[in-house]
C-alpha positions in Angstrom: 1.4 -15.7 26.8 2.5 -12.9 29.0 1.4 -9.4 27.9 4.8 -7.8 28.7 6.7 -10.1 26.2 4.3 -9.4 23.3 5.6 -7.2 20.5 4.3 -5.8 17.3 6.0 -7.7 14.5 5.8 -7.1 10.7 4.9 -10.2 8.7 5.4 -10.5 5.0 2.7 -12.4 3.1 2.3 -13.5 -0.5 0.7 -11.1 -3.0 -3.0 -10.4 -2.3 -3.0 -12.7 0.7 -3.0 -10.0 3.4 -6.7 -10.3 4.5 -6.7 -14.1 4.3 -3.5 -14.3 6.4 -5.0 -12.0 8.9 -8.1 -14.2 9.3 -5.9 -17.2 9.9 -3.9 -15.4 12.6 -7.2 -14.3 14.2 -8.4 -17.9 14.2 -5.2 -18.7 16.3 -6.2 -15.9 18.8 -3.4 -13.6 17.7 -4.1 -9.8 17.5 -3.7 -8.6 13.9 -3.8 -5.2 12.2 -4.2 -4.8 8.5 -4.7 -1.1 7.5 -7.3 -1.1 4.7 -9.1 1.4 2.5 -12.2 1.0 0.3 -12.0 1.6 -3.4 -14.8 1.8 -5.9 -13.9 -0.4 -8.9 -15.8 -0.4 -12.2 -16.9 -3.8 -13.4 -18.5 -4.3 -16.8 -22.0 -4.0 -15.5 -21.7 -2.2 -12.2 -19.5 -0.4 -9.7 -18.2 -2.5 -6.7 -16.7 -1.3 -3.4 -13.6 -3.4 -2.6 -11.6 -3.4 0.6 -7.9 -3.1 -0.3 -4.9 -3.2 2.1 -2.9 0.1 2.4 0.4 -1.7 2.8 0.9 -4.4 0.2 2.2 -7.9 1.4 2.3 -6.9 5.0 0.4 -7.8 8.2 1.1 -6.5 11.7 0.7 -9.0 14.5 0.9 -8.5 18.3 2.6 -11.7 19.7 5.5 -13.0 21.5 8.3 -13.6 19.0 9.1 -17.2 20.1 5.4 -18.1 20.1 5.1 -16.8 16.5 7.9 -19.0 15.3 6.1 -22.1 16.7 2.7 -21.0 15.3 4.1 -20.2 11.8 3.5 -23.7 10.7 -0.2 -23.6 11.9 -1.0 -20.5 9.9 -1.4 -22.5 6.7 0.0 -20.0 4.3 3.5 -18.8 3.4 4.6 -16.0 5.7 7.9 -14.7 7.0 9.1 -12.0 9.4 10.4 -8.7 8.0 13.9 -8.2 9.1 15.5 -4.9 10.4 18.5 -4.2 8.2 20.4 -2.4 11.0 20.0 -5.1 13.7 19.6 -8.2 11.4 16.7 -9.2 13.7 13.0 -9.3 13.1 11.5 -5.8 12.8 9.7 -4.8 16.0 7.4 -1.7 16.1 7.0 -0.1 19.5 3.5 -0.2 20.9 3.1 3.6 21.0 4.0 3.9 17.3 1.6 1.1 16.4 -1.2 2.8 18.3 -0.4 6.1 16.5 -0.4 4.3 13.1 -3.8 2.7 13.9 -5.3 6.1 14.8 -3.9 7.7 11.6 -5.4 4.9 9.5 -8.8 5.4 11.1 -8.8 9.2 10.7 -7.9 9.2 7.0 -10.3 6.5 5.9 -12.2 7.5 2.8 -13.6 5.9 -0.3 -11.4 6.2 -3.4 -13.1 6.7 -6.8 -10.7 5.8 -9.6 -13.3 5.6 -12.2 -13.8 9.3 -12.8 -11.6 10.4 -15.8 -10.0 13.8 -15.6 -9.6 16.0 -18.7 -7.3 18.9 -19.1 -9.0 22.1 -17.8 -11.4 20.3 -15.4 -12.0 22.1 -12.2 -11.2 20.0 -9.1 -11.4 20.5 -5.3 -8.9 18.9 -2.9 -10.9 16.8 -0.5 -8.1 15.2 1.6 -4.8 16.3 3.1 -3.4 19.6 4.2 -4.8 21.4 1.1 -8.4 20.4 1.8 -10.8 22.9 0.4 -8.5 24.4 -2.3 -9.8 24.6 -5.8 -7.7 24.1 -8.9 -7.5 23.1 -12.5 -6.4 19.7 -13.6 -3.7 19.7 -16.3 -1.9 16.3 -16.5 -1.5 12.8 -15.1 1.9 11.2 -14.5 2.5 7.5 -15.3 2.3 6.8 -11.5 -1.3 7.9 -11.5 -0.5 11.1 -9.6 -2.4 14.2 -10.8 -0.9 17.6 -11.5 -3.1 20.5 -10.7 -2.8 24.3 -10.5 -4.2 25.7 -7.3 -6.0 29.1 -7.3 -7.0 31.8 -6.4 -4.8 32.1 -3.3 -1.7 30.7 -5.1 -0.8 29.7 -8.6 1.3 26.7 -7.9 1.5 23.3 -9.6 1.3 20.4 -7.2 1.4 16.6 -7.5 -1.5 15.0 -5.7 -3.0 11.5 -5.6 -6.3 10.9 -7.5 -8.0 9.9 -4.3 -7.4 13.3 -2.7 -9.3 15.3 -5.3 -12.8 15.5 -6.5 -14.0 16.7 -9.9 -16.4 19.7 -9.6 -19.8 19.4 -11.1 -20.4 21.7 -14.1 -22.9 24.5 -13.6 -24.6 25.6 -16.7 
């Protein structure tokens, strides 16, 4: 395949099949990108680090569109191209945007610990995002899993923030 005709396409996969589908594309010598993060999950007897895709049911592939349509049968799992609503054609991501997306995914990789319970009044520190380093007080959790915290001392504002972006402070006695 000629390099100039290759494009970044977005492929929809079945639920929880992103990594398996990516491996099958790699076996067919197709460049694949699946942004992932590591999460710490609590099992009954231990904690386990699990690799989880950031974008559910999506795999990004760098291939010539016509070649993908012929290789689709060889993948061995159910996949389809994501369509652009405006053009009614398969969604193509420009190479410069895809490279920027890859860099952003590398720079913001961190382990997520969803096993630490937060209680009202717990002191927390923001460890990811533009508010990194700010300290605050946890006061609620929304149904979506987003935390509500009050930041201080610089400002007294309530913000919504993802659990993965805050760390519970250790108690000093």
